[in-house]
C-alpha positions in Angstrom: 92.2 70.2 79.3 95.6 70.0 81.1 97.2 73.2 82.4 100.5 72.2 80.7 100.4 70.6 77.3 102.7 67.8 76.2 104.7 70.2 74.0 105.3 72.5 77.0 106.4 69.6 79.1 108.9 68.6 76.5 110.1 72.2 76.3 110.5 72.4 80.0 112.5 69.1 79.9 114.8 70.5 77.2 115.2 73.7 79.1 116.2 71.8 82.2 118.8 69.9 80.2 120.1 73.2 78.7 120.4 74.7 82.2 122.2 71.6 83.5 124.7 71.8 80.6 125.3 75.5 81.2 126.0 74.9 84.9 128.3 72.0 84.2 130.3 74.1 81.8 130.6 76.9 84.4 131.7 74.4 87.0 134.3 72.8 84.7 135.7 76.3 84.0 135.8 77.2 87.7 136.7 74.1 89.8 140.2 73.4 88.4 142.9 75.6 89.8 143.8 76.7 86.3 140.2 77.2 85.2 139.5 80.1 82.9 137.0 81.6 85.4 139.6 81.8 88.2 142.0 84.6 89.0 144.9 84.0 86.5 147.5 85.3 89.1 146.3 83.8 92.4 144.1 80.9 90.9 141.5 81.8 93.5 137.9 83.0 93.2 138.7 86.4 94.7 139.0 88.9 91.8 138.3 86.2 89.3 136.3 86.5 86.0 133.6 84.4 87.7 132.8 87.0 90.3 133.5 90.0 88.1 131.3 88.7 85.3 128.6 87.2 87.4 125.9 89.4 85.8 126.8 88.4 82.2 126.9 84.8 83.3 123.5 85.0 84.8 122.2 86.7 81.7 123.7 84.0 79.6 122.0 81.3 81.7 118.6 83.0 81.4 119.1 83.5 77.7 120.1 79.9 77.2 117.1 78.5 79.1 114.7 81.0 77.5 115.8 80.4 74.0 115.6 76.6 74.5 112.1 76.9 75.8 110.9 79.4 73.2 112.3 77.4 70.2 111.0 74.2 71.6 107.4 75.5 71.8 107.9 77.3 68.5 107.3 80.7 70.1 110.6 81.8 68.7 110.9 80.9 65.0 113.1 83.6 63.7 115.3 86.6 64.7 112.2 88.9 64.4 110.2 86.9 66.9 113.2 86.8 69.3 113.4 90.6 69.1 109.7 90.9 69.6 109.8 88.7 72.8 112.7 90.7 74.1 110.8 93.9 73.4 107.8 92.6 75.3 110.0 91.8 78.3 111.5 95.3 78.3 108.0 96.8 78.4 107.6 95.4 81.8 110.6 97.3 82.9 109.4 100.6 81.5 108.2 102.0 84.8 111.5 101.2 86.5 113.5 102.8 83.6 111.5 106.0 83.8 112.1 106.1 87.6 115.8 105.3 87.1 116.1 108.2 84.6 114.9 110.8 87.1 116.9 109.2 89.9 120.0 109.5 87.7 119.3 113.2 87.2 118.9 113.7 90.9 122.2 111.9 91.7 124.0 113.9 88.9 122.7 117.2 90.3 123.7 116.1 93.8 127.2 115.2 92.6 127.6 118.4 90.6 126.8 120.6 93.6 128.9 118.4 96.0 126.0 118.5 98.4 126.3 114.7 99.1 129.9 115.1 100.1 129.2 118.1 102.3 126.3 116.4 104.1 128.3 113.1 104.5 131.3 115.0 106.0 129.1 117.0 108.3 127.2 113.9 109.4 130.4 111.9 110.0 131.8 114.8 112.2 128.5 115.0 114.2 128.4 111.3 114.8 132.1 111.3 115.9 131.5 114.3 118.2 128.7 112.5 120.0 130.6 109.2 120.0 127.9 107.4 117.9 130.1 105.6 115.4 129.2 101.9 115.8 126.0 99.8 116.1 123.7 102.6 117.4 124.5 104.7 114.2 123.6 101.7 112.0 120.4 101.0 113.9 119.3 104.7 113.4 120.2 104.4 109.7 118.2 101.2 109.4 115.2 102.7 111.1 115.4 105.8 108.8 115.5 103.6 105.7 112.6 101.6 107.2 110.4 104.7 107.5 111.2 105.7 103.9 110.2 102.1 102.9 106.7 102.8 104.3 106.4 105.8 102.0 108.3 104.7 98.9 107.6 101.4 97.2 110.9 100.9 95.4 113.9 99.8 97.5 116.2 100.7 94.6 114.9 104.3 94.6 115.5 104.6 98.3 119.0 103.2 98.0 119.8 105.5 95.1 118.8 108.5 97.2 120.4 107.4 100.5 123.6 105.8 99.2 125.0 109.1 97.9 125.1 110.4 101.5 125.3 107.5 103.9 127.9 105.4 102.0 130.6 108.1 102.1 129.5 109.1 105.6 130.0 105.6 107.1 133.1 105.1 105.0 134.6 108.1 106.8 133.8 106.3 110.0 135.7 103.3 108.7 133.1 100.9 107.4 133.0 99.0 104.1 130.4 100.0 101.6 129.1 96.4 101.3 128.4 96.4 105.1 126.5 99.7 104.7 124.3 98.2 102.0 123.7 95.1 104.1 122.5 97.4 106.9 120.1 99.1 104.4 118.7 95.8 103.1 118.2 94.5 106.7 116.3 97.6 107.7 114.4 98.6 104.6 113.0 95.2 103.7 111.5 94.3 107.1 108.1 96.1 106.8 107.7 95.9 103.0 104.8 93.5 103.4 102.7 96.1 105.2 103.6 99.1 103.1 100.6 100.8 101.6 102.6 102.0 98.7 103.2 98.5 97.5 102.2 98.3 93.8 100.9 94.8 94.4 98.5 95.9 97.1 95.4 95.9 94.8 96.3 92.4 93.7 96.6 91.2 97.4 93.3 92.8 98.3 91.5 91.2 95.3 92.7 87.7 96.4 91.6 88.3 100.0 88.3 89.6 98.8 87.8 86.3 97.0 87.7 84.4 100.3 86.4 87.2 102.6 83.9 89.5 101.0 84.0 92.2 103.7 87.8 92.5 103.6 89.7 95.7 103.1 93.1 97.3 103.9 92.5 96.6 107.6 92.1 92.9 106.9 95.3 92.9 104.9 97.3 94.7 107.5 96.0 92.5 110.3 97.0 89.4 108.3 100.5 90.6 107.4 101.5 92.5 110.5 102.6 89.3 112.4 104.9 88.4 109.5 106.2 92.0 109.2 107.0 92.1 113.0 108.6 88.7 112.8 110.8 89.8 109.8 111.7 93.0 111.7 112.9 91.2 114.8 114.7 88.5 112.7 116.6 90.9 110.4 117.6 93.4 113.2 118.6 90.5 115.4 120.7 88.9 112.7 122.3 92.2 111.8 123.2 92.9 115.4 124.5 89.4 116.0 126.7 89.6 112.8 128.0 92.9 113.8 129.0 91.8 117.3 130.7 88.7 115.9 132.7 90.8 113.5 132.1 88.4 110.7 132.9 89.5 107.1 130.1 90.6 104.8 131.3 88.2 102.1 134.5 86.5 100.8 137.4 89.0 101.4 135.0 91.8 102.4 135.4 92.8 106.1 133.0 95.0 107.9 135.6 97.8 108.4 138.0 99.2 105.9 
């Protein structure tokens, strides 16, 4: 029996056509200087509806492709089945939503007490007093986020906790928030593959055990450590090089304010 039925192949083909049509429409609304998704004042992409509405556009793309596939394979036959499919998808996000709720309470309490602002101001003053306001400060921040990544699985949770302090602190030193987030991602994501708090660790161990019966966590770490060290050197090296070159983080977003 084939892994993909003829009906599923046809559904994938229709989904591809729907995706292509969606992309073509977006391109037609963006490429002309007077396109609806360009900035109406400057006719550029900076500050345009395309960049400001990138999340709804991505959601619309996924919804178009998903609906086309679901209707084609007769998985979605009515509004009720559509709601059921969406509900099943939300169930997979339940753990994240619970975590986000408590993180929101933590951030709200932090904001209400002004502790984040006080710590940020004190940290900025200390860094300025010891003349540690450039690359060394970012390296220490990256290493700190790296250590937290070994203890906390979710990068979103770590950023939610650190951003309330480090973003205003580095902004007081004259750096753009986007550059601060880039430093966090370059540091936090390097050793994720060897984190013992990774929720997919049991899945990885089960796969390794299929091919090596006497395998365990030590086997997993020995296999992944070269990749983790390679990513660590690559990301830190890329960040340092980008910082030294003074290149912008993105279109119209410099490193410094």
